C-alpha positions in Angstrom: 0.0 0.0 0.0 1.6 3.3 -1.1 1.9 5.9 1.6 -0.6 8.7 1.4 1.1 12.1 0.9 -1.0 15.1 1.6 -0.9 18.7 2.8 -3.7 21.1 3.5 -3.1 24.2 1.5 -6.2 26.2 2.3 -9.1 25.7 4.7 -12.7 26.2 4.0 -14.2 29.6 4.6 -17.6 29.8 6.2 -20.5 29.5 3.9 -23.3 27.2 3.1 -22.9 26.3 -0.6 -25.8 24.2 -1.9 -24.9 22.2 -4.9 -27.3 19.3 -5.8 -26.8 15.7 -5.6 -26.2 12.9 -7.9 -29.1 10.9 -9.3 -29.6 7.5 -7.9 -29.8 4.7 -10.4 -33.1 2.8 -10.5 -33.1 -0.9 -9.6 -33.6 -3.1 -12.7 -37.3 -4.2 -12.9 -36.1 -7.8 -12.7 -34.8 -7.1 -9.2 -37.0 -4.5 -7.6 -38.5 -1.1 -8.3 -36.7 1.8 -6.6 -38.4 3.3 -3.6 -36.7 6.5 -2.6 -34.1 7.5 -5.2 -33.6 10.6 -7.3 -33.8 8.4 -10.4 -37.4 7.8 -9.6 -37.9 11.5 -8.9 -38.0 13.3 -12.3 -36.6 16.6 -11.0 -33.4 14.9 -10.2 -30.6 17.1 -8.9 -27.0 17.1 -10.1 -24.2 15.0 -8.7 -22.1 15.8 -5.8 -19.6 18.6 -6.2 -21.6 20.3 -9.0 -23.1 23.7 -9.0 -26.8 24.3 -9.0 -28.8 27.4 -9.8 -28.8 29.7 -6.8 -32.5 29.8 -6.4 -35.8 29.9 -8.3 -36.8 33.5 -8.8 -40.3 34.8 -8.5 -39.9 35.8 -12.2 -38.5 33.2 -14.5 -36.4 35.7 -16.4 -32.8 35.9 -15.2 -31.1 39.3 -15.5 -27.3 39.4 -15.4 -25.4 42.3 -13.8 -24.6 44.9 -16.5 -20.8 44.2 -16.8 -18.9 42.5 -19.6 -17.1 39.3 -18.5 -13.4 39.5 -18.2 -11.0 36.7 -19.3 -10.9 33.7 -17.0 -7.8 33.4 -14.7 -5.3 30.6 -15.4 -6.0 27.3 -13.6 -4.4 26.8 -10.2 -1.1 25.0 -10.7 -0.6 21.6 -8.9 1.3 21.9 -5.6 5.0 21.4 -5.5 5.6 17.8 -4.7 8.7 18.8 -2.6 6.5 20.4 0.0 4.1 17.5 0.4 4.2 15.9 3.9 2.4 12.9 5.5 -1.0 14.0 6.7 -1.8 14.1 10.4 -4.4 11.8 11.7 -7.6 13.5 12.9 -7.5 14.8 16.5 -10.6 13.3 18.0 -10.1 14.6 21.5 -12.8 17.2 21.0 -15.6 16.0 18.8 -16.9 19.5 18.2 -13.7 20.4 16.4 -14.2 17.5 14.1 -17.9 17.9 13.6 -17.8 21.7 12.9 -14.4 21.8 11.2 -15.5 21.0 7.7 -12.0 20.3 6.6 -10.1 17.2 5.3 -9.1 15.0 8.2 -7.5 11.5 8.1 -8.2 8.4 10.1 -5.3 6.6 11.7 -5.0 4.2 8.8 -4.5 7.1 6.3 -7.9 7.3 4.7 -9.9 10.5 4.6 -12.4 10.7 7.5 -15.9 11.7 6.7 -18.8 12.7 8.9 -22.3 11.9 7.7 -25.6 13.1 9.1 -27.9 10.2 10.0 -30.7 12.5 11.3 -31.2 15.9 12.9 -33.9 18.0 14.4 -34.7 15.3 17.0 -36.0 15.6 20.6 -34.6 12.2 21.6 -32.3 9.7 19.9 -32.0 6.0 20.9 -29.2 3.7 19.9 -27.6 0.3 20.8 -23.9 -0.8 20.5 -23.6 -4.2 18.9 -20.6 -5.1 21.1 -19.2 -3.8 24.4 -18.5 -0.1 23.9 -17.3 3.2 25.4 -19.3 6.4 25.6 -17.1 9.5 25.8 -19.0 12.3 27.4 -17.5 15.7 26.3 -16.5 17.4 29.6 -17.9 14.5 31.6 -15.6 11.5 31.4 -16.1 8.0 30.0 -18.7 5.3 30.5 -18.5 1.6 29.5 -21.7 -0.1 28.3 -22.5 -3.7 27.3 -23.4 -5.1 24.0 -27.1 -4.4 23.1 -27.6 -1.9 25.8 -30.4 0.5 24.8 -29.2 4.1 25.4 -31.2 7.3 24.9 -30.0 10.9 24.7 -32.1 14.1 25.3 -31.0 17.7 25.1 -31.3 20.2 28.0 -30.8 24.0 28.0 -30.0 24.0 24.3 -29.2 27.2 22.6 -29.3 27.3 18.8 -26.3 28.3 16.6 -25.8 31.9 15.7 -26.0 32.5 12.0 -25.4 35.6 9.8 -27.8 35.8 6.8 -27.2 37.3 3.4 -28.6 37.1 -0.1 -26.7 34.8 -2.5 -26.8 35.9 -6.1 -24.6 33.3 -7.7 -22.3 30.4 -6.9 -19.6 29.4 -9.5 -16.3 27.5 -9.8 -13.3 29.4 -8.5 -12.2 29.9 -12.1 -15.2 32.2 -12.5 -14.2 34.5 -9.6 -13.0 37.3 -11.8 -16.4 37.3 -13.6 -18.2 37.4 -10.2 -15.9 40.3 -9.0 -16.9 42.2 -12.1 -20.5 41.6 -11.4 -20.1 42.6 -7.8 -18.6 45.9 -8.9 -21.5 46.4 -11.3 -24.0 45.8 -8.5 -22.2 48.2 -6.3 -22.5 50.9 -8.9 -26.3 50.3 -8.8 -26.3 50.8 -5.0 -26.3 47.1 -4.1 -23.7 46.0 -1.5 -22.4 43.0 -3.3 -19.1 41.1 -2.6 -17.5 37.8 -3.5 -16.4 35.1 -1.1 -14.6 31.8 -1.5 -15.6 28.5 0.2 -14.0 25.1 0.0 -10.4 24.1 0.1 -7.4 23.0 -2.0 -5.1 20.3 -0.9 -2.6 17.9 -2.4 -2.7 14.1 -2.1 0.0 12.0 -3.6 1.0 14.7 -6.1 -2.6 15.2 -7.2 -4.7 18.3 -6.5 -8.2 18.3 -4.9 -9.5 21.8 -5.4 -13.2 22.1 -4.5 -13.1 25.9 -3.9 -16.1 27.9 -5.1 -16.8 31.6 -5.5 -20.0 33.1 -4.1 -21.6 36.4 -5.1 -23.3 37.8 -1.9 -25.3 40.9 -1.0 -25.0 42.3 2.6 -28.0 43.2 4.8 -28.4 43.5 8.5 -27.4 39.9 9.2 -30.8 38.7 10.3 -32.8 36.1 8.4 -35.7 38.5 8.1 -33.5 41.2 6.7 -31.9 38.8 4.2 -35.4 37.8 3.0 -36.3 41.4 2.3 -33.0 41.8 0.3 -33.8 38.6 -1.6 -37.3 39.7 -2.5 -36.1 43.2 -3.5 -33.4 41.7 -5.8 -36.0 39.4 -7.4 -38.7 42.1 -7.9 -36.5 45.1 -8.8 -33.7 43.3 -10.8 -35.1 39.9 -11.8 -32.1 38.4 -10.0 -32.0 34.7 -9.1 -31.3 35.4 -5.4 -31.7 33.0 -2.4 -30.9 33.0 1.3 -27.3 32.2 2.5 -26.2 31.6 6.0 -22.8 31.7 7.7 -22.0 30.1 11.0 -21.0 32.7 13.6 -21.4 30.7 16.9 -21.9 27.0 17.5 -25.0 25.8 19.4 -24.6 24.9 23.1 -26.4 22.8 25.7 -26.3 19.6 27.8 -26.9 16.1 26.6 -28.4 13.7 29.1 -27.5 10.0 28.6 -30.1 7.6 29.9 -30.2 3.8 30.2 -32.9 1.2 30.5 -36.0 2.6 32.2 -34.7 6.2 31.9 -32.0 5.8 34.5 -29.5 8.7 34.2 -26.0 7.6 33.2 -24.2 10.9 32.7 -24.1 14.3 31.0 -22.1 15.7 28.2 -21.3 19.3 27.0 -22.9 19.5 23.6 -21.5 16.2 22.3 -20.9 12.5 23.1 -19.1 9.8 21.2 -19.8 6.1 20.9 -16.9 3.7 20.0 -17.6 0.0 19.8 -15.1 -2.7 20.3 -13.8 -4.5 17.2 -15.7 -2.1 15.0 -18.8 -4.3 15.5 -21.0 -1.3 14.8 -24.2 0.2 16.3 -27.9 0.5 15.7 -29.7 3.8 15.6 -33.5 3.5 16.1 -36.0 5.3 13.8 -33.6 6.9 11.4 -35.6 9.4 9.3 -35.0 9.1 5.6 -36.5 9.9 2.2 -39.2 7.6 1.0 -40.9 7.9 -2.4 -41.6 11.2 -4.0 -41.2 13.8 -1.3 -42.2 11.5 1.5 -40.4 10.6 4.8 -40.1 7.3 6.7 -38.2 5.9 9.6 -36.4 2.6 10.1 -33.7 1.2 12.4 -30.3 1.2 10.7 -26.9 -0.2 11.6 -23.5 1.3 10.9 -19.8 0.7 11.5 -17.5 3.4 12.8 -18.1 6.1 15.4 -21.5 7.6 16.4 -21.6 11.2 17.5 -24.6 12.7 19.3 -24.6 16.5 19.2 -26.7 19.6 18.8 -27.6 20.8 15.3 -27.8 24.4 14.3 -31.4 24.7 15.5 -30.4 23.3 19.0 -32.1 20.0 18.5 -30.4 16.6 18.6 -28.4 15.2 15.6 -26.9 11.8 15.1 -23.7 11.9 13.0 -21.7 8.9 11.7 -17.9 9.3 11.6 -16.4 6.8 9.2 -13.3 6.3 7.0 -14.0 6.9 3.3 -13.6 3.3 2.2 -16.1 2.1 4.8 -18.5 4.8 3.8 -18.3 3.6 0.2 -19.3 0.1 1.1 -22.7 1.4 2.1 -22.9 4.1 -0.5 -22.2 2.2 -3.8 -25.0 -0.3 -3.5 -27.3 2.7 -2.6 -26.4 4.3 -5.9 -26.3 1.3 -8.3 -27.9 -2.1 -8.1 -25.5 -4.7 -6.6 -26.5 -7.1 -9.5 -24.8 -4.8 -12.0 -21.6 -6.1 -13.7 -18.4 -5.7 -11.7 -16.8 -3.2 -14.0 -19.9 -0.9 -13.7 -19.8 -1.2 -9.9 -16.1 -0.4 -9.9 -16.8 2.7 -12.1 -19.5 3.7 -9.6 -17.1 3.3 -6.7 -14.5 5.6 -8.3 -17.0 8.3 -9.1 -18.5 8.1 -5.6 -15.1 8.4 -4.0 -14.3 11.4 -6.2 -17.7 12.9 -5.3 -17.1 12.7 -1.6 -13.6 14.3 -1.9 -15.1 17.1 -4.0 -17.8 17.9 -1.4 -15.6 18.2 1.7 -15.7 21.8 2.9 -18.3 22.9 0.4 -21.6 21.7 1.9 -23.6 21.9 5.1 -21.2 24.5 6.5 -23.8 25.5 9.1 -24.2 21.9 10.2 -22.2 19.6 12.4 -21.3 17.2 9.6 -19.8 17.2 6.1 -22.5 15.4 4.2 -26.0 14.2 4.5 -27.1 10.6 3.8 -29.6 11.4 1.2 -29.8 12.2 -2.5 -28.7 15.9 -1.9 -25.2 14.5 -1.3 -25.2 10.8 -2.0 -27.7 8.1 -1.0 -26.3 6.2 2.0 -28.1 3.5 4.0 -25.3 2.1 6.1 -24.8 -1.6 6.6 -28.2 -2.6 5.3 -27.1 -1.7 1.8 -23.8 -3.6 1.9 -23.3 -6.6 -0.4 -20.4 -8.9 -1.2 -20.3 -7.8 -4.8 -20.2 -4.0 -4.0 -17.7 -4.5 -1.2 -15.4 -6.3 -3.7 -15.8 -3.3 -6.2 -14.8 -0.9 -3.5 -11.8 -3.0 -2.4 -10.6 -3.4 -6.0 -10.6 0.4 -6.5 -9.4 1.4 -3.1 -8.0 4.9 -3.1 -8.8 5.5 -6.8 -10.3 8.8 -8.0 -10.6 10.7 -11.2 -8.1 13.5 -12.1 -7.5 15.6 -15.1 -4.4 14.5 -17.2 -3.3 18.0 -17.9 -3.6 19.7 -14.5 -3.8 16.7 -12.1 -6.8 18.2 -10.4 -9.8 16.2 -9.1 -12.5 15.8 -11.6 -16.0 16.8 -10.6 -17.3 13.2 -11.2 -21.1 13.9 -11.6 -23.4 11.3 -12.9 -27.1 10.6 -13.6 -29.2 7.6 -14.1 -29.7 7.5 -17.9 -28.4 9.9 -20.5 -30.9 8.9 -23.2 -28.0 8.1 -25.6 -26.1 11.4 -25.5 -24.3 13.1 -22.7 -24.4 16.8 -21.9 -21.8 19.5 -21.3 -21.5 20.6 -17.6 -22.0 24.3 -18.5 -25.2 23.5 -20.3 -26.6 22.0 -17.1 -25.3 24.4 -14.5 -23.8 27.3 -16.4 -20.3 28.3 -15.2 -17.0 27.4 -16.8 -16.8 24.5 -19.3 -15.0 21.5 -17.8 -12.8 19.7 -20.3 -13.6 16.4 -18.4 -17.3 16.9 -18.6 -18.0 17.2 -22.4 -21.2 15.6 -23.6 -20.7 12.9 -26.2 -22.8 10.2 -27.9 -23.1 7.2 -25.6 -22.9 4.9 -28.6 -20.5 2.5 -30.2 -18.0 4.3 -32.4 -19.7 3.7 -35.8 -23.0 4.9 -34.5 -21.5 7.8 -32.7 -19.9 9.0 -35.9 -23.3 9.8 -37.3 -23.8 12.6 -34.8 -20.6 14.7 -35.1 -22.2 18.0 -34.1 -24.5 16.8 -31.3 -28.3 17.3 -31.1 -28.6 21.1 -30.7 -31.5 21.6 -33.1 -35.1 20.3 -33.0 -34.5 18.5 -36.3 -31.4 16.6 -35.0 -33.0 15.7 -31.7 -36.1 14.4 -33.5 -34.0 12.1 -35.7 -32.0 11.0 -32.6 -35.0 10.1 -30.5 -36.1 7.7 -33.2 -32.7 6.3 -34.2 -30.7 6.3 -30.9 -31.6 2.8 -29.7 -28.0 1.6 -30.1 -27.1 3.6 -26.9 -25.4 1.7 -24.2 -28.0 2.7 -21.7 -30.8 1.3 -23.9 -28.9 -2.0 -24.4 -28.2 -2.7 -20.7 -30.0 -5.7 -19.3 -32.8 -4.5 -17.0 -32.8 -0.9 -18.3 -36.4 0.5 -18.5 -37.4 1.4 -22.0 -39.9 3.9 -20.6 -37.0 5.8 -19.1 -34.9 5.7 -22.2 -37.8 7.2 -24.2 -40.9 8.8 -22.7 -43.9 11.0 -23.4 -45.8 13.5 -21.3 -48.9 15.6 -21.9 -49.7 19.1 -20.6 -53.4 19.5 -20.6 -55.4 22.7 -19.9 -55.0 22.4 -16.2 -51.2 21.8 -16.4 -50.8 24.7 -18.9 -52.8 27.0 -16.5 -50.5 26.0 -13.7 -47.4 26.8 -15.8 -48.7 30.2 -16.8 -49.8 31.0 -13.2 -46.3 30.3 -11.9 -44.9 32.7 -14.5 -47.6 35.3 -14.1 -48.6 35.3 -17.8 -52.0 33.7 -17.7 -52.6 30.1 -19.0 -49.7 28.9 -21.2 -50.6 28.5 -24.8 -47.2 27.7 -26.4 -43.8 26.5 -25.5 -40.6 27.0 -27.6 -37.2 25.8 -26.8 -34.9 28.6 -27.8 -31.5 27.1 -26.8 -30.4 23.5 -26.5 -27.2 21.8 -25.2 -25.2 19.4 -27.2 -27.4 16.5 -26.1 -30.6 18.4 -27.2 -31.5 19.2 -23.6 -33.4 22.5 -23.2 -31.4 25.3 -21.8 -33.8 28.1 -22.4 -37.6 27.9 -22.9 -39.9 30.6 -24.1 -43.4 30.3 -22.7 -46.3 32.2 -24.3 -49.4 32.8 -22.2 -52.7 34.5 -22.6 -51.4 37.6 -20.8 -47.8 37.8 -21.8 -44.5 35.9 -22.4 -41.7 34.7 -20.2 -38.3 33.1 -20.6 -37.1 30.3 -18.4 -33.4 29.5 -18.1 -31.8 26.4 -16.6 -32.2 22.7 -17.3 -33.6 21.9 -13.8 -35.9 24.9 -13.7 -37.4 24.0 -17.0 -38.0 20.4 -15.8 -39.6 21.5 -12.6 -41.8 24.1 -14.3 -43.2 21.5 -16.7 -44.3 19.2 -13.9 -41.1 17.4 -13.0 -39.9 16.0 -16.4 -37.5 13.1 -16.3 -35.0 15.1 -18.3 -34.8 18.3 -20.4 -34.2 16.3 -23.6 -37.6 16.8 -25.2 -39.6 18.1 -28.2 -42.8 20.1 -28.0 -45.7 18.7 -30.1 -48.9 20.7 -30.1 -52.1 18.7 -30.1 -55.5 19.5 -31.8 -57.3 20.2 -28.5 -54.8 22.8 -27.4 -52.8 20.4 -25.2 -49.0 20.2 -25.6 -47.3 16.8 -26.0 -43.7 16.4 -24.9 -41.6 13.6 -26.4 -38.2 13.0 -24.8 -35.5 10.7 -23.7 -33.2 10.1 -20.7 -33.6 10.2 -16.9 -31.5 13.0 -15.3 -29.3 15.8 -16.3 -27.0 13.7 -18.6 -23.6 15.2 -17.5 -20.8 12.9 -16.6 -21.3 9.1 -16.2 -24.5 7.6 -17.4 -25.2 4.8 -14.8 -27.2 2.6 -17.1 -24.7 3.3 -19.9 -22.0 2.1 -17.6 -23.9 -1.2 -17.1 -24.3 -1.5 -20.9 -20.6 -0.8 -21.5 -19.6 -3.4 -18.8 -21.9 -6.0 -20.4 -20.1 -5.2 -23.7 -16.7 -6.1 -22.1 -15.3 -2.7 -21.1 -13.4 -2.5 -17.8 -14.0 0.3 -15.3 -11.2 2.5 -16.6 -12.5 2.3 -20.2 -16.0 3.2 -18.9 -14.7 6.2 -17.0 -12.6 7.4 -20.0 -15.8 7.3 -22.1 -17.7 9.6 -19.8 -14.9 11.8 -18.4 -12.8 12.9 -21.4 -9.3 14.0 -20.6 -9.4 12.3 -17.2 -7.5 9.4 -15.7 -7.9 7.1 -12.8 -5.2 7.6 -10.1 -4.7 5.9 -6.8 -4.1 8.4 -4.1 -3.8 6.1 -1.0 
């Protein structure tokens, strides 16, 4: 095992960036229908580490600040290998430093250490160690408990975190900071107190660069949530700006945690946090873990995990359960939650590499007002703990241990986004989320070479897309065993009621016509003109368009008017289409490609490198 070399070059600044999550792949019909994944939810967010539109405005028309865009700065150079040093293991003596630090830490074995929210906002949390264990009470000593002992924690005298609130106008990759600086200046000329800020970190691992820094364009107010809401509404109404609320942590929550045993017997108190460590890494059970279920629903179930359990206070002063786990252990529960365990091994290995890259890209960029790095749901990556683990997915994680995607030219971490089914053609990252084009995220036909050669310029017109929707059945995601034909190609119908809802949302009266005015390379809609009985509106953004039209599976669609005034939509794919197509990866694996070939197909200009 090669020794991990790393150095932390910059630490995350305080902010709560909100990129969206990867789409979860649906289980093949032969196995089971999916129950709570983004692949089942048409308005599927993007994968981890990817930017999302800052907010949905009250008006669908986005107005940019009146300033020309300057040239982009040069990419950050890779760190000098001579200054790299072995990383320190995480200091776990104070759990609050780990939980609120939002920086790269390392477990004693050299793997990155990740903290995952299991649930928050709770009045009481019950748990059981599966072997003899220790409970470390912050500020209150140590307690030994037996295997299977049922323990409960309640909060007392809890005080919520102190947050400073501002309006967020835009979030973009660090390469776009010069453009955001120019926009901030333009806003200031108009009397708006705008400024840029950087969140995330850049650090080196084994001569490779992980740079997940992002630039934010913010508008100051009085610091309160109510004041920030007024600023957001003013920006939307007066300027048509796509503004949303943004919070920065100023002070951590405080309070006492009471640990109780069977029958409610008091066992001890902790200052804002306690830690459970189980002998032999046997794991623990958390009762009633709240999780996503179906479309917008919530459910609870008991779940088991390995690693450390932290009980602490969330930003609202309620209880939170947080799982502290080395990255490779996390992936054993994450990969089968993102891709069916019955998939070919090469596809599972490709999923393991992308998931590992996703987690590294997210550290220090999400949940910065929370006591954890990532959540366990689709917003970050779906994670169900030990219940999801299988021998086949464990083997895929082990076979790719420490592997992540990096650009060949600059040796920087690739933003390894993915979605369930591309529909036969991938999409450029900048067509989905705006921002700077990523050379590793160029949309290409997901077809064998001879078939791909028939589409040299993409599907950017209605005519090309119409031909492709009929002729694209050679796509790897269509050929995969178990892939749903109704997700590869689909139809929807907007009747009078649906058109009235669309028009009401835009304030233009019942919609009478839709026209896609700009498409990406895969034919996905980037801009949509909506004509209503009382006006016309323009909607920008792949995800906004999908949501406006009732939660479409993807933005790869054609509009087909019907005689009764309804509008038919004929489309393809399930998800945003950028990065790896999960069902396409299955089809490529079935065709004999290994995981490196699969990843090269979806992330052009990237290579798989082992960093620990």
